[in-house]
C-alpha positions as a printed Julia matrix, in Angstrom:
147×3 Matrix{Float64}:
  -0.22  -0.18   -0.41
   1.01   3.46   -0.37
   1.93   5.95    2.01
   0.67   9.85    2.0
   3.38  12.47    0.72
   2.42  14.89    3.57
   1.72  13.01    6.43
   3.5    9.67    6.06
   0.07   7.58    6.6
  -0.96   4.82    4.71
  -3.28   5.26    2.04
  -5.12   3.29   -0.29
  -4.85   2.9    -4.38
  -7.51   4.49   -5.02
  -7.76   7.45   -2.52
  -7.37  11.12   -3.79
  -6.91  12.7    -0.5
  -5.64  11.55    2.6
  -7.73  10.14    4.93
  -5.37  11.45    8.23
  -4.17  14.94    6.79
  -6.32  15.74    3.74
  -3.67  16.2     1.62
  -4.16  15.44   -2.4
  -2.54  12.55   -3.29
  -0.72  12.16   -6.47
  -2.14   9.95   -9.29
  -0.26   7.29  -10.65
  -1.13   5.92  -13.95
  -1.13   2.35  -14.04
   1.27   0.95  -16.53
  -0.45  -0.34  -20.0
  -3.51   1.96  -18.98
  -2.39   5.18  -21.13
  -4.48   5.9   -24.15
  -3.62   6.91  -27.15
  -0.29   5.49  -27.73
   3.1    6.93  -27.62
   3.41  10.92  -26.2
   3.79  12.6   -29.4
   3.3   16.13  -29.6
   1.33  17.67  -32.43
   4.29  19.8   -33.59
   6.43  16.82  -33.95
   3.89  14.97  -35.59
   3.3   17.79  -38.27
   7.09  17.67  -38.9
   7.4   13.89  -38.89
   4.96  14.32  -42.17
   7.65  15.85  -44.11
  10.6   13.68  -43.88
  11.82  13.24  -47.27
  10.91   9.87  -48.78
   9.66   8.59  -45.16
   6.93  10.93  -44.53
   4.34   9.13  -45.91
   4.37   6.91  -42.67
   3.8    9.63  -40.24
   1.24  11.28  -42.34
  -0.66   7.61  -42.5
  -0.21   7.28  -38.65
  -1.9   10.83  -38.05
  -4.01  10.25  -39.85
  -5.45   7.11  -38.61
  -4.92   7.83  -35.15
  -7.74   9.43  -32.43
  -5.03  11.57  -31.0
  -5.09  13.86  -34.03
  -8.65  14.07  -34.82
  -9.33  17.29  -33.64
  -5.85  18.64  -34.67
  -6.78  20.41  -37.96
  -3.42  21.8   -38.55
  -1.33  18.35  -38.04
  -4.35  17.09  -40.06
  -3.54  19.52  -42.68
   0.58  18.83  -43.03
  -0.3   14.82  -42.87
  -2.12  15.33  -45.89
   0.03  17.79  -47.44
   3.08  15.35  -46.68
   1.15  12.46  -47.71
   0.53  14.3   -51.66
   3.94  15.5   -51.73
   5.24  11.9   -51.69
   2.57  10.88  -53.99
   3.84  14.1   -55.96
   7.43  12.64  -56.0
   5.87   8.52  -56.88
   4.36  10.19  -60.33
   7.56  12.38  -61.18
   9.99   8.63  -60.22
   7.91   6.27  -62.22
   5.3    8.0   -64.4
   7.78  10.91  -65.78
  10.81   8.92  -65.65
   9.73   5.78  -67.19
   8.26   7.91  -70.14
  11.07   9.96  -70.55
  13.13   6.96  -70.74
  10.93   5.07  -73.32
  10.82   8.29  -75.92
  13.86   7.98  -78.12
  15.6   11.43  -78.05
  18.16  13.8   -75.53
  18.6   12.09  -72.93
  17.97  15.05  -70.43
  17.48  14.27  -66.62
  14.52  16.19  -66.34
  12.88  13.49  -64.25
  15.96  13.75  -61.54
  15.88  17.77  -61.38
  12.26  17.43  -60.85
  13.01  14.54  -57.77
  15.78  17.47  -56.68
  13.09  20.16  -57.25
  10.55  17.87  -54.7
  13.48  17.42  -52.15
  14.03  20.9   -52.07
  10.3   21.11  -51.43
  10.27  18.77  -48.47
  13.33  20.47  -46.97
  11.93  23.53  -47.12
   8.34  22.69  -45.13
  10.23  20.91  -42.8
  12.23  24.11  -41.74
   8.85  26.22  -41.78
   6.66  23.48  -40.14
   9.71  23.12  -37.44
   9.43  26.85  -36.74
   5.9   26.71  -36.37
   4.45  28.03  -39.63
   1.51  26.38  -41.49
   2.86  26.65  -45.12
   0.26  25.99  -48.11
   1.78  24.74  -51.45
   0.18  25.84  -54.31
  -1.99  22.88  -55.46
  -0.88  20.63  -53.07
  -2.11  22.94  -49.86
  -5.51  23.32  -51.74
  -6.02  19.48  -51.86
  -5.04  19.03  -48.61
  -7.61  21.96  -47.19
 -10.25  20.13  -49.12
  -9.37  16.63  -47.32
  -9.64  18.28  -43.97
């Protein structure tokens, strides 16, 4: 049995106040009863959504958990990070494949576009870590509609 933090008398696990001195007892959450999964702040969750090539995992986590169901800013960043990853996939697979199949000069336009998307990812990491909500021209509008 635990003891009172003020007078030292024995108290039960469920007591909020000591029966002897009346002082409030600290509440201890038993292990395994915490809800919401691991403790992650909304700001950290927003930043994780923009990690290049891996942010889609954090985005799916944010959109799937109940913890961020009411946090519109975090969900906005999750959608925008997910759409940014989809844009990279389109450039990498569709445009890259199309440019290599068509005969002509071998200019790596797809690599330049991938580099530009990497710069956008880094830009969004910096802006989000500073606490700013920056909406990208097309992807930001899609993310707003998805909310």
